[in-house]
Structures are given as structure tokens and as C-alpha cells.
C-alpha positions as CSV (number, residue, x, y, z in Angstrom):
1,X,-8.6,-56.3,111.5
2,X,-6.1,-53.6,112.0
3,X,-4.2,-54.8,109.0
4,X,-7.3,-54.6,106.8
5,X,-7.9,-51.0,108.0
6,X,-4.3,-50.2,107.0
7,X,-4.7,-51.7,103.5
8,X,-8.0,-49.8,103.0
9,X,-6.3,-46.5,103.9
10,X,-3.5,-47.3,101.5
11,X,-6.0,-48.0,98.7
12,X,-7.9,-44.8,99.5
13,X,-4.6,-42.9,99.3
14,X,-3.8,-44.4,95.9
15,X,-7.2,-43.6,94.6
16,X,-7.0,-40.0,95.8
17,X,-3.6,-39.6,94.2
18,X,-4.8,-41.2,91.0
19,X,-7.8,-38.9,90.8
20,X,-5.7,-35.9,91.6
21,X,-3.3,-36.9,88.8
22,X,-6.1,-37.4,86.4
23,X,-7.7,-34.0,87.4
24,X,-4.3,-32.3,86.9
25,X,-3.8,-33.9,83.5
26,X,-7.3,-32.9,82.4
27,X,-6.8,-29.4,83.7
28,X,-3.5,-29.1,81.9
29,X,-5.1,-30.4,78.7
30,X,-8.0,-28.1,79.0
31,X,-5.7,-25.2,79.7
32,X,-3.6,-26.1,76.7
33,X,-6.7,-26.3,74.5
34,X,-8.0,-23.0,75.8
35,X,-4.7,-21.5,75.1
36,X,-4.6,-22.9,71.6
37,X,-8.2,-21.8,71.0
38,X,-7.4,-18.3,72.3
39,X,-4.4,-18.1,70.1
40,X,-6.4,-19.2,67.1
41,X,-9.2,-16.8,68.0
42,X,-6.8,-13.9,68.2
43,X,-5.2,-15.0,64.9
44,X,-8.6,-15.1,63.2
45,X,-9.5,-11.8,64.7
46,X,-6.3,-10.3,63.4
47,X,-7.0,-11.8,59.9
48,X,-10.5,-10.5,60.1
49,X,-9.2,-7.0,60.9
50,X,-6.7,-7.2,58.0
51,X,-9.5,-8.5,55.7
52,X,-11.8,-5.6,56.8
53,X,-8.9,-3.2,56.2
54,X,-8.4,-4.7,52.8
55,X,-12.1,-4.5,52.0
56,X,-12.1,-0.8,53.0
57,X,-9.1,-0.2,50.8
58,X,-10.7,-2.0,48.0
59,X,-13.9,0.1,48.4
60,X,-11.7,3.1,48.1
61,X,-9.9,1.8,45.0
62,X,-13.0,0.5,43.2
63,X,-14.2,3.9,42.1
64,X,-10.7,4.6,40.7
65,X,-10.8,1.2,38.9
66,X,-14.2,2.0,37.5
67,X,-13.0,5.4,36.3
68,X,-9.9,3.8,34.8
69,X,-12.0,1.2,33.0
70,X,-14.3,4.0,31.6
71,X,-11.2,5.9,30.5
72,X,-9.9,2.7,28.9
73,X,-13.2,2.2,27.0
74,X,-13.1,5.8,25.9
75,X,-9.5,5.4,24.8
76,X,-10.4,2.3,22.8
77,X,-13.2,4.2,21.1
78,X,-10.8,7.0,20.3
79,X,-8.2,4.5,18.9
80,X,-10.9,2.8,16.8
81,X,-11.9,6.2,15.4
82,X,-8.3,7.0,14.7
83,X,-7.8,3.7,12.9
84,X,-11.0,4.3,10.9
85,X,-9.6,7.7,9.9
86,X,-6.3,6.2,9.0
87,X,-8.0,3.7,6.7
88,X,-10.1,6.4,5.2
89,X,-7.0,8.6,4.6
90,X,-5.1,5.6,3.1
91,X,-8.0,5.0,0.8
92,X,-8.1,8.6,-0.2
93,X,-4.3,8.7,-0.8
94,X,-4.6,5.6,-2.9
95,X,-7.4,7.1,-4.9
96,X,-5.4,10.3,-5.4
97,X,-2.4,8.2,-6.5
98,X,-4.5,6.2,-9.0
99,X,-6.1,9.5,-10.3
100,X,-2.6,11.0,-10.6
101,X,-1.3,8.0,-12.4
102,X,-4.4,8.1,-14.7
103,X,-4.0,11.8,-15.4
104,X,-0.2,11.4,-16.0
105,X,-0.7,8.3,-18.2
106,X,-3.5,10.1,-20.2
107,X,-1.0,12.9,-21.2
108,X,0.4,11.5,-24.5
109,X,2.0,13.7,-27.2
110,X,5.1,13.5,-29.3
111,X,6.9,15.4,-32.1
112,X,10.0,14.4,-34.0
113,X,11.9,15.4,-37.1
114,X,14.8,14.3,-39.3
115,X,17.9,16.4,-38.5
116,X,20.3,14.9,-41.1
117,X,20.5,14.4,-44.9
118,X,18.1,11.6,-45.6
119,X,17.3,9.3,-48.5
120,X,14.6,6.7,-48.1
121,X,14.1,3.5,-50.0
122,X,10.8,2.0,-51.2
123,X,9.1,0.2,-48.4
124,X,11.3,1.8,-45.7
125,X,10.1,3.0,-42.3
126,X,11.0,6.6,-41.9
127,X,13.0,7.2,-38.7
128,X,12.5,10.7,-37.3
129,X,15.6,10.7,-35.3
130,X,15.4,14.1,-33.5
131,X,12.8,14.1,-30.7
132,X,11.3,17.5,-30.0
133,X,8.8,16.2,-27.3
134,X,7.8,12.8,-26.2
135,X,5.2,13.0,-23.3
136,X,4.3,9.5,-22.3
137,X,7.4,8.0,-24.0
138,X,5.4,6.5,-26.8
139,X,7.7,7.4,-29.7
140,X,10.9,5.5,-30.3
141,X,13.5,7.4,-32.3
142,X,15.5,4.3,-32.9
143,X,13.0,2.6,-35.1
144,X,10.5,5.4,-35.9
145,X,7.5,3.6,-34.3
146,X,5.0,5.1,-31.9
147,X,3.6,2.5,-29.4
148,X,0.3,3.4,-27.8
149,X,0.7,3.7,-24.0
150,X,-3.0,4.1,-23.2
151,X,-6.3,3.5,-25.0
152,X,-7.9,6.4,-26.7
153,X,-8.5,8.5,-29.8
154,X,-5.2,9.8,-31.3
155,X,-4.3,12.4,-33.9
156,X,-1.2,12.0,-36.1
157,X,0.4,14.4,-38.5
158,X,3.2,14.0,-41.0
159,X,5.0,16.3,-43.3
160,X,7.4,15.1,-46.0
161,X,9.4,17.4,-48.4
162,X,11.2,15.9,-51.4
163,X,14.4,17.2,-53.0
164,X,15.7,16.8,-56.5
165,X,13.8,13.7,-57.5
166,X,12.5,13.0,-61.0
167,X,9.7,10.8,-59.7
168,X,6.9,11.1,-57.2
169,X,7.3,10.0,-53.6
170,X,4.5,8.3,-51.6
171,X,4.3,7.9,-47.8
172,X,1.8,5.9,-45.7
173,X,0.4,5.9,-42.2
174,X,0.8,2.3,-41.0
175,X,-1.2,0.9,-38.1
176,X,0.1,-2.6,-36.9
177,X,1.3,-3.3,-40.5
178,X,-2.0,-2.1,-42.1
179,X,-1.9,0.9,-44.5
180,X,-4.4,3.6,-43.4
181,X,-3.5,6.4,-45.8
182,X,-1.2,7.0,-48.7
183,X,0.0,10.6,-49.6
184,X,1.6,11.9,-52.7
185,X,4.7,14.0,-52.7
186,X,4.9,15.4,-56.2
187,X,8.4,15.3,-57.7
188,X,9.9,16.7,-60.8
189,X,13.5,17.9,-61.6
190,X,12.1,21.3,-62.6
191,X,9.8,21.5,-59.6
192,X,11.9,20.5,-56.6
193,X,11.2,20.9,-52.9
194,X,7.5,20.0,-53.1
195,X,5.9,19.4,-49.7
196,X,3.0,17.2,-48.8
197,X,1.4,16.7,-45.4
198,X,-1.5,14.7,-44.0
199,X,-3.4,14.2,-40.8
200,X,-5.2,11.1,-39.6
201,X,-7.3,10.2,-36.5
202,X,-7.2,6.7,-35.1
203,X,-9.0,4.8,-32.4
204,X,-6.2,2.9,-30.6
205,X,-5.7,0.5,-27.8
206,X,-2.7,-0.1,-25.5
207,X,0.1,-1.6,-27.5
208,X,-1.0,-0.5,-31.0
209,X,1.9,0.6,-33.2
210,X,1.9,3.5,-35.7
211,X,4.6,4.6,-38.1
212,X,5.4,6.3,-41.4
213,X,6.5,4.1,-44.4
214,X,7.8,5.3,-47.7
215,X,6.0,3.2,-50.3
216,X,8.0,5.1,-52.8
217,X,11.1,6.7,-51.4
218,X,13.7,9.2,-52.6
219,X,15.9,12.1,-51.5
220,X,14.3,14.2,-48.7
221,X,14.9,17.9,-48.5
222,X,17.1,19.2,-45.7
223,X,18.3,22.8,-45.4
224,X,19.7,22.6,-41.8
225,X,19.8,20.4,-38.7
226,X,16.4,21.8,-37.8
227,X,14.9,19.5,-40.5
228,X,12.0,19.7,-42.8
229,X,10.4,16.3,-42.3
230,X,8.3,15.8,-39.2
231,X,6.0,13.2,-37.5
232,X,3.7,14.2,-34.6
233,X,0.9,12.7,-32.6
234,X,-1.2,13.2,-29.5
235,X,-4.0,11.7,-27.5
236,X,-7.2,13.5,-28.2
237,X,-9.4,11.6,-25.7
């Protein structure tokens, strides 16, 4: 009986120790969890504080951002207006350039003379070698031909003076190979230095060619390098 009592006391002691150990373990685990929770809580609280601070800072910055965005939109509108003005100015400059080129190209006039002793043959193109003026560069003193630089109505004038010929001379205004007029230069040995002149108006287009041809040539009068034979033309309209 006494032995049973001793065993029961030992069991009770073991049970008490076991319960105490379990209680201590639970308490330690609870303390650990509480510590972890507290740590996380304070961490979250710190993050919330930082977030609130950031939100307050953002609230302070937002008006500046809105102001900047408004300024940006205003600047974009200004840039668009500037670009529009640049395009407008470029168009105006282009128009001015075109008008200037048109005005420049519409100024066509030339005058040339023969500055040397000259004898022409029948059917020969008269080359007026000495250019007095050549606005628009239409006249070529190498072949005696005027080439039309722009469309329009042109006026041409030619003066021919014969020297000691015993026959009449004739000269023609030629347009692209077609005879437009024929003019007599009266010639007799006893009536030298006869002069004849003629004027013609032609409607021309770009590239048309006009020149003077001697259908009946001869000796041309020349008293000096200033010449006495001339060919002139200009754009009327």
C-alpha cells in the first residue's frame, strides 16, 4: 500500500512538471508572438507615418504640378502659334521669291550692233556681234539668234545700211524658220549709204527663236566701231 502511494506521488510530480513545462513553452511562444506582433505593429505604424508624411508632401506638391502642367499647356499653345507663324512666314517668303523671279524673268530686252566691217551673203543670218544690252540673256551674239525666255508679246526693230552696192539688199525677220517680213534696202552706185529699218510685233512663247536673215546680201556700211547696223527687241507684255 505504501508503495502504491509512493508511485502515485511520483506520477503526480511528473504530471505537474509536464504541465509546468507546457505552460512555460506556451507562455514563451505567446510572448514571442506578442513581441513579433508588437514589432510588426510598430513597423506598420512607422510606415503609416511615413505614408502620411508622403501624402502631405504630395498635397503640397500637387498645386505646383498642376501649375506646371498649365504652364506646359500654355507653352505648347505658344509653340503651336510660333510654328503656325513660321509656316506663314515661309509661305510668304516663297510667294515673294516666286513673284521676284516672275518680275525678274518678265524683264526682257536686248540691243546689239555690228562693230566691224561686214559683208553678208544671200540667205545668211546677220550676227550682230556687239551687245549693248541683254536683259534676260535672250540674245546670242555668237549666232545672232534671240531665244524667247518667257511667253509674251515682243517688239523687234532692225536697221540695215548698205554701202557701195549696185543692187538692192533685202532682209527678213525670221520666226522659227518662217519669214515674217521682208524689207528693201535700196542700193545704187550713185546713191550709196541707203538705210532701211523695220519694226515688228510678235506673240511668242518660251523657246521661240527670232533672227535677221539677208535674203539678198551685200556690203554693209560701217563708219566706226560704233556700227550702223542694229537689232533690238523687248518684251511688251
